[in-house]
N, C-alpha and C positions, 0 to 999 in steps of 0.2 A: 330319883324316879322310882315309883312303885312298880311292882310286878304282880300281875294277877293271872289266874288260870280259868279257862272255861270248863265248867263241870262236864264230865262225860255222861250227860243225862239223855243223850240221843244217839241213835246209831246201833249197829249190830252188837257192839260190846257193852252197851249200857245195861246196868243192873243196879238194884239197891245196894248190894254188897260192894260193888266197885265204887259207887258214889260215896259210900261211907268211908271206905279205906282211902280214897282219893282226897276227900275233904279233910280228914284227920291228918294225913301225911302233909297236906299243904299247910295247915295251921301249925303243926309241930315244927315244920321246916322254916317258917317265917314268911311264907307267901302273904301278900297284903290283902288280896281280895279274891273271892270265888264268884264267877259270873254264870248265870243260867240264861239259856237262849229260849226263844219263844216261837212256837208254832202250835196252834190249837187244832188245826186240820191239816192233814197230808193228802190232798187230792191225788187221784191216780193221773188225771190229765188236767192240764192248765194251759190257758192261752195268755196268762199274765206273764210279763217279762220281768225277770230279776234285774234290778236296775243298779245294783251296787258293785258289779264287776266292771271290767274294762269297757264293755258295751252291753246294752240291754239284750237279754237272751231269754228265750222260752226254754224251760227245762224239759227234758225228754219224759215221755210217759213212764210213770213208775219211779222216776229218779228220786223224788222226795222220800217215798217210802223205803226204797232200797238203801238210802244213805242216812235217814233220820229216824227210822223205826227200830226198836221201840222208842217212843217219844214221850218221856215223862214230863208232866206239866210244870211250867216254870215256877210259879209262886208256891205251889205245894212242895216242890223240891227244895226251894230256898227255906221254907218254913221248917221242913224236916231237918235240913242241914243246920239251921240256926239252933235247933234243939240239942244237938250233940257236939257243937263247937261253942267257943266262948269269946274269942277275940278276933277272929278273922273277919274282914269285911265281906259284905254280900252285895250282889248287883244284878240287875236285869239288863240283858244285852241282846237285842232291845225288845221291850214290850210293844206290841202293835196296838196302839190305842183305839183304832176303829173296831177292834174285836172285843172291847170291854165297855161296860157301863161305868161311867166315872164315879158314881156314888159307891157302887160295890168295890170298884178298884181302890178308891180312897180308903175304905174300911179295911180291905185286905192288906194294903201296903202299910197302913198305920199299925195294924195288928202285928205284922211281921217286924216292923221297926221296933215296936214296944217289946215284943217277945225277945228280940235279939239284943236289946240294950242299945239301940241306935246305930246299928252296923250297916244299914241299907243305903244304897244309892240306886236311883231309877234311871236306866237308859230307856228312852222312849222314841217311837217313830210313827210315821203315818202308814207303814206297811206297804207291801208290794203285791200281795197275793189276793186278788179280788175273790177268788174261789173260796177262800177261808170265810170271808164275810158272808158270801152267799149261802154257804152251808149252815151258818149260824143265824141266818135271817136278819142280818144287820146291814145298815146302809153303808154305801161306799162313796156316795156323792159328797163333794165339798169336804173331803176327809182332812185336808190340811187345816181348814178353818175349824172343823169339829175337834181336831186334836189340840189346837191352841185353846179352845174353850174348855176342853177336857182338863188340860193342865190348870186352867184358872179354877175349875171346880175343885180339883185336888187341893190346891193351896188354900182355897177358901175354907174347905172343911177341916184342913189340918191346922190352920193358923188364926182363924177368926177368934177374937176374944169373947165373942158373945156366947152365952150358954146354948142358944138355939141359932142355927145358921140357915139362911135361905139363899137361893140363887135363881136369877132370871136372865137367861141368855138367849141367843138365837136358836140353839139346838137343845139345850138342857135347862130344865126348869124344875124347881121344887120349893115348896113352902117351908117355913121354919121347922127344923129338925135338930135333934141332939146329935152332935158329930162324934161323940166319944166312942172308942178310945182315941186320944190324940197320939200321934207318933212321938217318940222320945225326942227326935230332932224337929226343930221348928224353922223351916219345913224340911222334909226329906229332900236332899239334892236331886235335881232333875237334869239329866244329860240328854241332849237332843241328838238323835242319830240321823244320818243321811249325808249325801255328798253333793246334792244339787245346790244351786245358788239360793233357792228358797229355804232349804234345810239349814244351810250355814247362817243365813240371816236370822232364822228362827232361834238357832242356838245362841246367837249374840243378843237378840232382843229379849228373849224370855227364859233362856236356859241358864242353869248354873254351870254348864259345860257342854262339850261336844264329844261324841263318841263315834269312831269310824269303824267300818268293816276292814278286813285285811286288804292291803294294797301295797304296791311298791313304795319305797320311801321317797322316790322322786315325786310321785303323785301326792303323797301325804304332805310333802314340803309345800307344794303349790296350794293345797287346801288350807294348811295352817297359815300361810301367808294371807290368804283370803280372809280367814278368821281375824287376823290382826288388823287388816285394812277395814273390815266391817266394824270391829271394836272402835277404831279411831273415829270412823264416821258416825258412830252412835254414842260418842263421848263416854266410852267404857274402857277401863283399864283391861287390856287383854290378859294380864296376869291373873285377873279374878275369874277367868273362864277356864275351868278344868278341862284339860285336853287329854282324852283317852284314845290311844291308838290300839290297833289289833294286828297280830301277826300269826300266820300259820306256818312258821318255819318248819322245814321238813325234818331237820335234825337239831339236837340240842347244841351241837357245835356251830351250826349255821346261826342259831339264835344268839349264841354268845358273841359272834362276830358282828351281828346286827345291832345289838343293844347300844353300843356307844353312839351310833348314828341317831337312834331314837332320842337318846339323851341330848345330843347336839341340837336336834330340831325343837327342843323345848317341850317334849311330851311329858306330861305329869304322871301318867300311868300307862303301862304297856300290858295289854291283855293278850295272853298266849293261848292259842288253840292247838292242842296236841292231837296227833293222829290216833285213830283207834288201834291200840296195840294190846298185847297180852298184859295182864294185871301187873306182874312184877316189873316189867319193863316200864310201864307207865309210871308206877310209883317211884322207880329209880330216877326217871326223868324229872318228876316233881321236885325231888331233893336236889338234883343237879341245877335246876333252874333257880331254886331258892338261893343257891350259893352265888348266883350272878348278880344279886341286888347291888345297886350302886348307891 
């Protein structure tokens, strides 16, 4: 089982200096992948419910800013990290597709994958924060269908053998255009995030894998079982579906005790979210976690 870390790109301790030291320590220690998270807008007040916890919940006024600012942008951060690392994998966890134009997104992701030498995987989802889309003047209706078509646009631009590529869908349309640069990977792996029945179905139908938010291992086991049943009903070998779990273990010792359970459940990659701590403590934890790889 691989081990990955979420970059400290958001929150009160986030800074370019810490990001650089964190990423280099992770690569030097043998961590498999660095993940960046995605929020383009941190509204003060929201009526949208966060749907990935135990129950849908409206966050308190100012909570997003208090916990996630400063909020360094995901793809810019990953591109910068790609420039001073050479071997460690990179990932989005997860990109909210309703906030992005698919043509621009395809170009940015292909560029990052090419610059990094093929080190990128894309975790994507339909998002939960309507206020983000409103602030950016983007549609929120039919977002599940829009996201599936967005993924189709990405793969068309990345993988079509034609020198000029066109696309005519329900939501996105463009006439023949030059798609270059192509990503180094053909295509970049796409992991579908979300815990709903629709999200799990989407992961099996059109994803290269599934990526979860942090949750108790008992609930994770139930969702992984659903993934396996869906794979069987779609005539797909569930072993071909990359399974990425996430944990925000409070201590490194707690993580060490939990890792065997994730391995037993068949998780392919465990993404670890570290709490915002002082620099030297965080870097020491990075090295400790790298020593837990199985």
